[in-house]
C-alpha positions as CSV (number, residue, x, y, z in Angstrom):
1,M,92.6,44.7,152.7
2,D,92.9,47.0,149.4
3,C,94.7,49.9,150.1
4,P,94.4,52.5,147.2
5,A,97.7,54.9,146.9
6,K,96.3,58.7,147.7
7,N,97.4,61.9,146.3
8,I,97.0,64.3,148.9
9,A,98.7,67.8,148.6
10,A,100.4,70.1,151.2
11,L,98.2,71.7,152.9
12,A,98.1,75.7,152.6
13,F,100.0,76.6,156.2
14,G,102.3,74.1,155.5
15,A,101.6,70.7,156.8
16,L,101.9,68.1,154.8
17,L,99.5,64.3,155.6
18,T,100.7,61.2,153.6
19,A,99.1,57.9,154.4
20,G,99.9,54.6,153.5
21,C,97.5,51.2,154.1
22,G,97.7,51.2,158.2
23,S,100.3,53.6,159.1
24,E,100.9,56.3,161.4
25,T,100.5,59.7,159.5
26,N,102.2,62.4,161.4
27,I,100.8,65.9,160.7
28,H,103.8,68.7,161.6
29,L,102.2,71.7,162.7
30,E,104.3,75.1,163.9
31,L,102.0,76.0,166.3
32,G,102.6,79.1,168.5
33,T,104.3,80.4,165.4
34,T,104.1,84.2,164.4
35,H,102.4,84.5,160.7
36,E,103.3,87.5,158.1
37,P,99.4,89.4,157.1
38,Y,97.5,87.3,154.7
39,A,97.4,88.4,151.1
40,P,95.5,86.1,148.8
41,P,98.1,84.6,145.7
42,E,97.6,85.9,142.2
43,T,95.7,82.4,141.2
44,A,93.2,82.2,144.0
45,V,90.2,80.9,142.7
46,V,87.4,84.0,142.5
47,L,83.7,82.9,143.4
48,P,80.7,84.5,141.7
49,P,79.0,86.8,144.0
50,I,76.0,85.4,146.6
51,E,72.7,85.3,144.7
52,V,70.2,87.3,145.4
53,R,66.8,86.7,144.8
54,E,64.2,89.5,144.1
55,G,62.8,90.6,147.4
56,D,65.8,89.7,149.3
57,G,69.4,91.5,149.9
58,L,70.7,93.6,152.8
59,P,71.7,97.2,151.8
60,D,74.8,98.1,150.3
61,T,76.0,100.4,153.2
62,L,76.2,99.9,156.6
63,P,72.7,100.9,158.3
64,E,73.7,104.1,160.4
65,D,70.9,103.0,163.3
66,L,72.0,99.8,164.3
67,V,72.4,98.9,168.1
68,W,75.3,97.4,168.5
69,I,75.1,95.1,171.6
70,T,77.5,92.3,173.4
71,N,77.3,90.6,176.4
72,D,79.8,90.7,178.7
73,E,77.7,90.5,182.3
74,D,76.1,86.8,182.4
75,P,78.5,84.7,185.1
76,V,81.6,82.9,184.0
77,F,81.3,79.4,183.8
78,A,84.5,78.1,184.1
79,S,86.7,77.4,187.4
80,P,89.6,79.4,188.4
81,D,91.2,76.8,190.4
82,A,91.5,74.8,186.4
83,K,95.3,73.2,185.8
84,R,96.4,73.3,182.1
85,G,98.5,70.4,181.3
86,G,97.9,66.5,180.4
87,T,96.8,64.3,177.8
88,F,92.9,63.5,178.1
89,H,92.2,59.9,176.7
90,T,89.0,59.4,175.2
91,S,87.4,57.0,172.6
92,I,85.0,56.7,169.5
93,S,83.3,53.7,168.1
94,G,84.7,53.8,164.7
95,F,87.7,55.5,162.3
96,P,86.2,58.4,160.4
97,L,85.9,57.8,156.4
98,T,86.8,61.4,156.4
99,L,88.7,64.5,158.2
100,R,86.1,66.8,156.4
101,R,83.3,68.1,158.2
102,V,80.8,68.5,155.3
103,G,80.1,65.8,152.4
104,P,80.0,62.4,151.9
105,D,80.8,60.6,155.2
106,S,81.4,63.4,157.4
107,N,79.0,62.9,160.2
108,G,80.9,59.8,162.2
109,S,81.4,60.1,165.4
110,F,85.0,62.3,165.2
111,A,82.3,65.1,163.7
112,G,81.4,65.7,167.6
113,F,85.2,66.7,167.9
114,L,85.8,68.6,164.4
115,R,82.5,70.7,164.3
116,P,82.7,72.0,167.7
117,N,86.5,73.1,167.2
118,Q,85.4,75.8,164.3
119,F,83.6,78.4,166.3
120,G,80.7,81.0,165.0
121,P,80.2,84.4,165.6
122,I,78.4,83.5,169.4
123,A,77.9,80.7,171.6
124,L,75.1,80.4,173.7
125,H,75.7,80.8,177.2
126,P,74.9,77.7,179.1
127,D,73.0,78.7,181.9
128,T,70.8,82.0,180.9
129,R,70.9,81.0,177.3
130,R,71.8,84.2,176.2
131,A,74.5,85.2,173.4
132,I,77.9,85.3,174.1
133,P,81.0,86.1,172.6
134,A,82.8,84.1,170.1
135,L,84.4,84.9,166.9
136,A,82.7,88.1,166.9
137,T,82.7,90.9,169.7
138,H,79.1,93.1,169.1
139,W,76.2,92.4,167.2
140,A,73.1,94.3,166.0
141,F,69.5,93.5,164.7
142,G,68.3,95.2,161.5
143,A,65.0,96.9,161.2
144,D,63.7,94.0,158.9
145,G,63.5,91.5,161.3
146,R,65.5,88.9,159.8
147,S,68.6,90.6,159.0
148,I,71.3,90.3,161.8
149,Y,75.5,91.9,162.0
150,Y,77.9,91.2,163.3
151,R,81.7,92.7,164.5
152,L,84.3,89.9,164.6
153,N,87.0,90.1,166.8
154,P,90.3,91.6,165.1
155,K,91.9,88.8,167.1
156,A,90.4,85.9,165.7
157,R,93.0,84.0,163.8
158,W,92.6,80.7,161.8
159,S,95.0,78.0,163.4
160,D,97.7,78.4,160.1
161,G,98.1,82.4,161.3
162,V,95.4,83.6,159.1
163,P,93.0,86.4,159.9
164,V,89.4,85.6,160.1
165,T,87.6,88.2,158.5
166,A,84.1,88.8,156.6
167,D,85.2,87.1,153.5
168,D,85.3,84.0,155.4
169,F,81.6,84.5,155.9
170,V,81.1,85.5,152.4
171,F,83.0,82.5,151.6
172,A,81.0,80.2,153.2
173,V,77.6,80.7,151.6
174,Q,79.5,80.2,148.3
175,F,80.8,77.0,150.0
176,M,77.8,75.9,151.4
177,R,75.9,76.4,148.0
178,S,78.2,74.8,145.8
179,K,77.2,71.4,144.2
180,A,81.3,70.4,144.8
181,I,80.8,69.7,148.5
182,V,78.4,66.9,147.7
183,A,75.9,67.9,150.5
184,P,72.2,68.7,149.3
185,W,71.0,69.7,153.4
186,Y,73.4,72.7,153.3
187,N,73.4,73.7,149.8
188,N,69.2,73.5,150.6
189,Y,69.6,75.5,154.4
190,Y,71.9,77.7,152.6
191,T,69.9,78.6,149.8
192,E,66.5,78.6,150.3
193,R,67.2,79.7,155.1
194,I,70.2,82.3,154.5
195,R,69.3,84.5,151.5
196,D,72.3,87.0,151.5
197,L,75.6,87.7,153.3
198,K,77.2,91.1,152.9
199,R,80.8,92.3,153.6
200,Y,80.7,95.9,154.7
201,D,84.8,95.8,156.4
202,D,87.7,93.5,157.4
203,H,85.6,92.7,160.4
204,T,81.8,93.8,160.2
205,Y,79.5,91.9,157.7
206,G,75.5,91.3,158.0
207,V,73.4,88.1,157.1
208,Q,69.7,88.1,156.2
209,G,67.6,85.5,156.6
210,A,64.4,84.0,154.8
211,N,61.9,85.2,157.8
212,A,61.9,87.5,161.0
213,M,61.8,85.7,164.0
214,P,62.6,86.9,167.8
215,G,66.5,88.4,167.8
216,A,67.9,85.8,170.1
217,E,66.6,83.2,168.0
218,M,68.2,84.5,164.9
219,H,70.9,84.1,165.9
220,G,70.3,79.8,166.4
221,S,69.4,79.9,162.2
222,Y,70.7,82.7,161.0
223,G,74.4,83.1,162.6
224,I,76.7,81.1,160.8
225,G,80.1,79.8,161.2
226,P,82.9,81.0,158.6
227,Q,84.6,78.9,155.9
228,P,88.7,79.5,155.7
229,R,88.9,80.6,151.9
230,H,92.1,80.7,151.7
231,F,92.4,76.7,152.2
232,H,89.6,75.4,149.8
233,V,89.6,75.2,146.5
234,L,86.4,74.2,145.3
235,N,85.7,71.7,141.7
236,E,84.9,68.9,141.1
237,D,87.7,67.0,142.6
238,W,86.7,69.0,146.4
239,V,85.5,65.9,148.0
240,A,88.5,63.5,147.0
241,N,91.3,66.1,147.5
242,T,89.8,67.1,150.7
243,N,89.0,64.0,152.5
244,W,92.6,63.5,154.7
245,Q,93.2,67.1,154.7
246,I,93.5,69.2,158.0
247,E,91.3,72.2,158.1
248,P,92.3,75.2,159.5
249,N,90.1,76.5,162.3
250,T,89.2,78.6,164.7
251,G,89.0,76.3,168.4
252,P,91.7,75.8,170.4
253,Y,92.8,72.6,169.4
254,Q,94.2,71.2,166.0
255,V,94.6,67.3,164.2
256,T,98.2,66.6,165.2
257,K,98.6,62.7,164.8
258,V,96.4,60.1,162.7
259,R,97.1,56.8,163.0
260,K,94.6,54.9,160.3
261,G,92.4,52.4,161.9
262,K,93.3,53.1,165.5
263,Y,93.3,56.3,166.7
264,L,93.9,60.2,166.5
265,E,95.1,63.1,168.4
266,M,94.0,66.6,168.9
267,T,97.1,69.1,170.1
268,R,96.1,72.7,172.1
269,K,97.6,76.3,170.2
270,A,99.3,77.6,173.0
271,D,99.0,80.7,171.6
272,W,95.4,80.6,171.1
273,W,93.5,83.5,170.0
274,G,90.5,82.5,172.9
275,N,93.2,82.1,175.6
276,D,91.7,85.3,177.9
277,L,88.5,86.1,176.5
278,R,86.0,86.3,179.5
279,Y,84.1,82.9,178.2
280,F,87.2,81.0,177.0
281,K,89.3,82.0,180.1
282,H,90.1,78.3,182.3
283,R,88.7,76.5,179.4
284,F,89.8,73.6,176.9
285,N,92.4,72.8,179.3
286,P,94.6,69.6,178.4
287,D,97.6,70.1,176.2
288,K,96.3,67.1,174.3
289,I,93.5,65.3,173.4
290,R,94.1,61.4,172.5
291,V,90.8,59.6,170.4
292,D,90.8,55.8,170.7
293,V,89.0,54.0,168.4
294,I,87.6,51.1,170.3
295,R,84.3,49.7,168.8
296,D,82.8,47.6,171.7
297,P,81.1,49.2,174.1
298,N,82.2,46.8,176.8
299,V,85.8,46.9,175.5
300,A,85.8,50.2,176.4
301,F,84.5,49.9,179.5
302,Q,87.5,47.5,180.3
303,H,90.0,49.9,179.0
304,F,88.7,52.7,181.2
305,L,89.0,50.4,184.2
306,K,92.4,49.9,183.4
307,G,92.9,53.9,183.2
308,N,93.4,53.6,179.7
309,L,90.7,55.7,179.0
310,D,90.2,58.8,181.5
311,T,86.6,59.2,181.4
312,M,83.4,57.0,180.3
313,G,79.7,57.5,180.2
314,L,77.5,56.0,182.2
315,V,74.1,57.2,181.3
316,L,72.6,53.5,180.6
317,P,71.6,52.4,183.8
318,Q,72.9,49.0,183.2
319,Y,76.5,50.5,183.3
320,W,75.4,52.8,186.3
321,H,74.2,50.3,188.6
322,D,76.0,47.0,187.5
323,K,79.5,47.2,185.8
324,A,80.6,50.7,187.8
325,T,81.5,48.6,190.8
326,G,84.4,46.9,192.0
327,A,87.5,47.9,193.5
328,A,88.3,50.8,191.3
329,F,85.3,52.2,192.9
330,D,85.2,51.2,196.2
331,R,88.2,52.6,196.7
332,G,88.2,56.0,195.1
333,Y,90.1,55.8,192.0
334,I,87.0,56.2,190.1
335,V,84.8,58.8,190.8
336,K,80.6,58.7,189.9
337,Y,79.0,61.8,188.9
338,W,75.4,62.1,188.3
339,F,74.0,65.8,186.9
340,Y,70.5,67.1,186.4
341,N,70.7,68.9,183.7
342,E,67.5,70.9,181.4
343,Q,68.2,69.3,177.8
344,P,65.4,69.3,174.7
345,E,64.7,65.8,174.4
346,A,63.1,63.9,171.7
347,S,62.7,59.9,171.1
348,G,60.0,57.7,170.3
349,M,58.6,55.1,168.1
350,Y,58.3,57.2,164.5
351,L,55.7,54.9,162.3
352,N,56.1,55.2,158.8
353,M,52.7,56.3,157.2
354,S,53.7,55.2,153.6
355,D,53.4,51.3,154.8
356,P,49.4,51.0,154.3
357,I,48.6,49.3,157.6
358,L,50.4,51.6,159.3
359,A,48.7,54.7,157.6
360,D,45.4,54.4,159.8
361,E,45.8,56.2,162.7
362,R,43.4,53.7,164.7
363,V,45.8,51.1,164.2
364,R,48.5,53.5,165.5
365,F,46.4,55.0,168.4
366,G,46.2,50.5,169.3
367,I,50.2,50.5,169.0
368,A,50.4,53.8,171.6
369,H,48.4,52.0,173.6
370,S,50.0,48.4,173.6
371,M,53.4,49.9,174.9
372,D,54.1,48.9,178.7
373,F,56.5,52.3,178.9
374,E,56.4,52.2,182.6
375,R,57.0,48.6,183.3
376,V,60.1,49.1,181.2
377,I,61.2,52.1,183.7
378,T,60.9,50.4,186.4
379,T,62.5,47.5,185.4
380,V,65.0,48.0,182.6
381,L,65.7,51.1,183.5
382,R,65.7,51.1,187.5
383,N,63.3,53.7,187.6
384,D,66.1,56.5,186.5
385,Y,64.2,57.3,183.2
386,D,61.1,59.6,183.0
387,R,58.4,59.0,180.3
388,L,58.2,61.7,177.5
389,S,54.9,62.8,177.1
390,T,55.1,64.0,173.8
391,F,57.0,64.1,170.8
392,Q,59.6,67.0,172.0
393,I,59.9,69.2,175.1
394,G,62.6,71.1,176.7
395,F,62.2,74.6,175.0
396,G,60.4,76.6,178.5
397,D,57.6,78.4,177.1
398,Y,57.5,76.5,173.8
399,D,56.4,73.2,175.4
400,N,53.0,72.2,175.6
401,N,52.5,71.1,179.0
402,D,48.7,70.0,178.5
403,I,49.8,66.7,176.5
404,Q,49.7,63.7,177.9
405,P,50.9,60.5,176.4
406,R,48.7,57.7,176.0
407,E,48.9,55.2,177.9
408,F,49.5,51.3,178.3
409,D,45.5,50.4,178.4
410,L,44.7,46.8,176.8
411,D,41.1,47.6,176.3
412,K,41.9,51.1,174.4
413,A,44.2,48.8,172.3
414,D,41.5,46.2,171.5
415,A,39.2,48.7,170.9
416,Y,41.2,50.5,168.2
417,F,42.4,47.7,166.7
418,D,39.2,46.0,166.3
419,A,37.6,49.4,164.8
420,A,40.8,49.0,162.0
421,G,39.5,45.6,161.2
422,F,42.1,43.1,163.0
423,E,39.1,41.5,165.3
424,T,40.9,37.5,164.6
425,R,43.3,36.2,166.8
426,G,45.5,33.7,164.9
427,G,46.7,30.7,166.9
428,D,49.8,32.3,168.1
429,G,47.5,35.6,169.2
430,I,48.3,37.9,166.7
431,R,45.8,39.9,165.3
432,I,44.7,39.1,161.3
433,N,42.4,41.3,159.9
434,D,39.9,40.3,156.6
435,A,42.8,40.3,154.1
436,G,44.7,37.5,156.2
437,Q,47.4,40.2,157.2
438,R,49.1,39.7,160.5
439,L,49.1,42.9,162.8
440,S,53.0,42.5,162.9
441,F,55.7,45.1,162.6
442,Q,59.8,45.7,162.4
443,V,61.0,48.0,164.7
444,T,64.0,49.3,163.2
445,Y,67.0,50.4,165.9
446,G,70.4,50.4,166.0
447,W,72.2,50.4,169.7
448,P,72.6,46.7,171.7
449,Q,72.2,48.1,174.6
450,H,68.2,49.0,174.0
451,T,67.3,45.3,172.6
452,D,66.2,44.3,176.8
453,R,63.8,47.7,176.6
454,L,62.5,46.6,173.3
455,V,61.9,42.9,174.4
456,V,60.1,44.2,177.1
457,L,57.8,46.0,174.7
458,Q,57.5,43.3,172.6
459,E,56.4,40.9,175.2
460,E,53.4,43.3,176.4
461,A,52.5,44.3,173.0
462,R,51.3,40.4,172.3
463,K,48.5,40.8,175.2
464,A,47.1,43.0,172.8
465,G,48.0,41.1,169.7
466,L,50.8,43.2,168.6
467,E,53.3,41.6,166.8
468,L,56.8,43.8,167.3
469,V,59.7,42.2,165.5
470,L,63.0,43.5,166.6
471,D,64.9,44.4,163.6
472,L,68.7,45.5,165.0
473,K,71.1,46.6,162.7
474,D,74.6,48.8,163.2
475,G,74.1,52.6,163.9
476,P,74.9,53.7,160.3
477,G,72.6,51.0,159.1
478,S,69.9,51.5,160.9
479,F,70.0,55.8,159.9
480,K,70.4,54.8,156.6
481,K,67.2,52.6,156.6
482,M,65.5,55.3,158.6
483,L,66.2,58.0,156.0
484,E,65.6,56.1,152.9
485,K,62.4,55.7,154.4
486,K,62.3,51.7,154.4
487,H,61.9,51.1,158.0
488,Q,58.0,50.6,159.5
489,I,59.0,51.1,163.0
490,A,62.0,53.7,163.5
491,W,63.2,53.8,167.6
492,S,65.2,57.0,167.4
493,G,65.8,60.1,168.6
494,W,67.3,63.5,167.7
495,A,69.5,66.0,169.1
496,A,66.7,68.6,169.8
497,G,68.7,71.6,170.8
498,G,68.4,75.2,170.3
499,L,66.0,77.8,171.6
500,A,63.0,77.0,170.0
501,P,61.7,73.3,168.4
502,G,61.2,72.8,165.1
503,Y,58.5,70.9,163.0
504,W,59.4,71.7,159.2
505,E,62.2,68.8,159.0
506,H,60.0,66.2,160.9
507,F,56.3,67.2,159.5
508,H,55.6,68.9,156.6
509,S,54.7,67.0,153.6
510,V,57.5,68.9,151.4
511,N,59.5,66.2,153.4
512,A,57.0,63.2,153.3
513,N,58.3,60.4,150.9
514,K,61.4,61.7,150.1
515,T,64.8,59.8,150.6
516,Q,67.3,61.9,152.6
517,T,64.6,64.0,154.7
518,N,64.1,64.1,158.3
519,N,60.3,63.5,158.3
520,I,61.0,59.6,158.9
521,T,56.6,58.8,159.7
522,N,56.1,60.2,155.9
523,H,53.7,62.4,157.9
524,A,51.7,64.8,155.8
525,N,48.5,67.0,156.6
526,P,47.7,70.0,154.4
527,R,46.0,71.4,157.4
528,M,49.7,71.5,159.6
529,D,51.5,72.9,156.1
530,P,50.6,76.9,156.9
531,L,50.9,76.4,160.4
532,I,54.3,75.2,159.8
533,M,55.1,77.9,157.4
534,Q,53.3,80.2,159.5
535,Y,55.6,79.4,163.1
536,R,58.8,79.7,160.8
537,A,58.2,83.0,159.5
538,S,56.5,84.2,162.7
539,T,58.4,87.6,164.2
540,S,56.1,87.8,167.7
541,L,57.5,85.1,170.6
542,E,54.2,85.3,171.5
543,E,52.6,83.8,168.0
544,R,55.5,81.4,167.7
545,V,54.9,80.3,171.5
546,R,50.9,79.9,170.7
547,L,51.8,78.3,167.1
548,A,54.3,75.7,168.8
549,R,51.8,74.4,171.4
550,I,49.3,73.8,168.9
551,L,51.7,72.2,166.6
552,E,52.3,70.1,169.4
553,Q,49.1,69.2,170.2
554,M,48.9,68.4,166.1
555,V,51.6,66.1,166.1
556,H,50.3,64.2,169.0
557,D,46.7,63.7,167.5
558,S,47.9,62.6,164.5
559,G,50.1,59.5,166.4
560,V,52.8,59.6,164.1
561,V,55.1,59.4,166.6
562,V,54.8,57.4,170.2
563,P,57.1,59.4,172.7
564,T,59.5,57.1,175.2
565,F,61.9,57.5,177.2
566,R,63.6,61.3,178.8
567,V,66.5,61.1,180.9
568,P,66.3,64.1,182.6
569,Y,70.1,63.9,183.6
570,T,74.0,63.3,182.2
571,R,76.2,60.4,184.6
572,A,79.8,59.7,183.9
573,G,82.7,57.8,185.7
574,A,86.0,59.4,185.9
575,W,89.3,58.9,187.6
576,R,90.2,61.5,190.3
577,W,92.8,62.9,188.9
578,V,89.9,64.8,186.3
579,K,88.2,67.2,188.4
580,L,84.9,69.2,187.1
581,P,84.0,72.9,188.7
582,E,82.4,72.9,191.6
583,S,79.1,72.9,190.2
584,L,80.0,70.0,187.6
585,A,78.6,71.6,185.2
586,P,76.3,74.4,183.3
587,R,72.7,73.5,183.4
588,T,72.1,73.0,179.5
589,S,75.3,70.1,179.8
590,A,74.8,67.0,178.0
591,S,78.1,65.7,178.5
592,M,80.4,66.8,182.0
593,F,83.3,65.9,180.1
594,S,82.9,66.9,176.4
595,A,85.9,68.3,175.3
596,F,84.4,71.2,173.2
597,A,80.8,73.1,173.5
598,D,78.0,71.1,174.0
599,T,75.0,70.3,171.5
600,G,72.4,72.2,170.6
601,G,75.0,75.7,169.9
602,F,75.4,76.2,174.3
603,S,78.7,76.6,175.2
604,G,79.0,74.4,178.2
605,G,82.3,72.0,177.5
606,G,85.6,72.4,178.3
607,L,85.4,72.4,181.6
608,F,87.1,70.0,183.1
609,W,91.1,69.3,183.2
610,I,93.6,67.2,183.9
611,D,95.7,67.4,187.4
612,L,98.8,65.8,186.8
613,E,99.8,65.8,190.6
614,E,96.2,63.9,191.8
615,K,97.5,61.5,189.2
616,E,100.8,60.2,190.3
617,R,99.1,60.5,193.6
618,T,96.2,58.0,192.6
619,L,98.6,55.6,190.6
620,E,100.6,55.6,193.8
621,A,97.3,54.4,195.6
622,K,96.2,52.0,193.8
623,S,100.1,50.2,193.3
624,D,99.8,49.9,197.4
625,G,96.5,49.0,197.6
626,E,95.5,51.9,198.8
627,S,91.6,53.3,199.5
628,F,90.4,57.1,199.1
629,G,86.8,55.4,200.3
630,P,84.0,55.2,197.0
631,T,83.0,59.1,195.7
632,T,79.6,59.5,194.1
633,I,78.7,63.6,193.5
634,V,75.0,64.0,192.8
635,N,74.0,67.3,191.7
636,T,70.0,68.0,191.4
637,T,69.9,71.6,191.2
638,Y,68.2,71.5,187.8
639,R,66.1,68.6,188.6
640,V,62.6,68.5,187.2
641,Q,60.1,66.6,188.7
642,P,58.1,64.7,186.5
643,A,54.5,65.5,186.2
644,S,52.1,63.1,188.8
């Protein structure tokens, strides 16, 4: 294997990262030390001010009529029984190609540890869904309906001890707009959606977005996080220079050891500035997080059974029902947890309208009526999943609950396919049209664990004269093909999060027939575009809800998405020394054993802890063959029964 030499500069906070081919990289950080107040060096790069277009811009002085608010009233969701200490052992499927959070190759699985460890001004309470303090203590909404102001906690620090100030938020906009980071999506968002950001003093700043919207949703769209201005030097070499540098962060952990291709470690900061804050106390409890690289999920499961990993996801039915058995479970060394949550969901078959056959809505409707999802649910999925009714759901009042999915109906499928000109069947039973084209499509997907459910759909679809050709790739390869719009049918899902659904990125015509956009159906409807823009610009919650339901109906009517399954829970196994709060998790938790925040901006992670005394007892019992008895804990508090 080629291993080119790397010239990696000393980090701003005194740590040096040196790496050879297959070598262990040790990052020596002085965690818990004190620091002198930061003073910018004379050689610091001076960036141009944020460019503001005509009609935009925050006031030069802080408005005097702002009403500053905070939230110290919502219930705490961490357990006071939590204990600090121990090492949490977990895994990812591939070693990161970079330790950058943005830019090329930054979307690997380790990003799920790096990104939520960089806190923003606020978080969303995982039960009430209201804003709670993070880096900011207070916030206020501007009179224009599209501006929000924040007051920072003066105790907030970067991991190198440098104070977090309003300048770091100004720099964040300059940073994200810079071509040096090679991140077109961020360039566009921070130019088109973030219109201005202004510093008023060290701990006060305002941000203005492109459109007015309800205040609570403004946090999600415009409440951007900071960037450490004292660390980054934006130039044409930024991507290469920062590829393996450890960026200062605002969260409770810091990367402290990297073994290339093998594992990474993160260490908790002893003097983290957020230790005693209301919504951070009793959270982020392990002293260390060890992230091993295990590429095969079946191999990872074997490591879990041996106790080398502390927890293992058991969402997939074959894992929960078939693999999570045996002595470790029967004797209670490993506990099984099943927690019903309330998470926004979006998963389906995305039909690429750039394909001339799929451009015919009759073909799309015929495909939908050829999919026997109920059979998949009752067989492969053991009745654990629900049928998803529409493109996305889980946003409360925004949901269009009147939409029903197109059911498996061979008579309707026949009628649609006949009307589209596929009236004849070939010798293999697959329909053909007068031009000799077969009714055959590739289904691109990136999860081998989903092959069994696709095989069932494939078998049933043949009854309608439809051929599905399974196109399995690795995860990055399948996503790459979808973003390049080279697929016919994409079997995929989206991390639908936040407080309101999104439509512009998935269905606006400006994103159709372009690579690297989320409009993977290449959907373009001139009647829908202005409604999408009206939805984005609306300041009225009532109007936004009304428009969202209309837009969701239009997506359904187009047939470009065949919704698949809804997973109304999270499941996991954990060795009995890994403890959880009595309720297991807050209602929006996507994972009970997330070390940081959950998806969608909800601050519900980091609640578990390692009980070292329980670990010693468990290992002794295991060695002696003693049993605690099988233990399965189920919380159905937030279970939503599917509509009949």
